[in-house]
N, C-alpha and C positions, 0 to 999 in steps of 0.2 A: 406629586410624581415620586414613585418609589426610587430608591437609590439602586445603583448597579449591583451593590453587594447583596441586597434583598432579592433581586432578580436571580443572581447567580445561585444563592442558597435555595431558591425555589426550584430552579431547573436542574441543578447538579445531580440530585439523587436519582431521578429517572434515567438520566444519561449514563450514570455510572452502572446502573443495573443492566441497561442495554449493552454497554460496551463489554461488561464482564461476561455476559452470556455469549457474545459473539467471539470473544478472544479465547475462551477456554476450549481446548480440544476434549473430546470424550476420553474417559479414563482408559488408558492402555492403548489408545489409538492416536494416530497422527491426523490432524485435521486436514481435510481435503483442500486442495488449492482452489481459491475463488477465481472468478472470471477476471478480476483486477490483477490477481497474481499472474495469471497466464498472459494477460495483456502486457504487464510490465516485463515479463520474461521475453516475450516476442519483440518488444520494442528495444530492449537491451541487446538481444541477439542481432537484430537488424542493424542497429547502430555500430556494433562490433564489426559485422561483416562489411558495412559501408566504409568504415574507417580503414579496415584492412585493405580493401580494394583500392581506396584512395592512396594509401601508402605504397602499395605495389606499383600503381600506375606512375606515381611521382618518382619512384626509383628507376623506372625505365627511361623516363624523359631526361 
């Protein structure tokens, strides 16, 4: 059975190549937001509004 270190050395180079290609924006341009970026932004905004409304309701009571 191969050791974990041998497996890591075998799989790391392809993963590095994939991650470097995805993380680099084009020269002189800003990388467009991905679907997950928009989802994170929407969830954060929703949580902010929810907490703000909860605080305002607690202030009335």
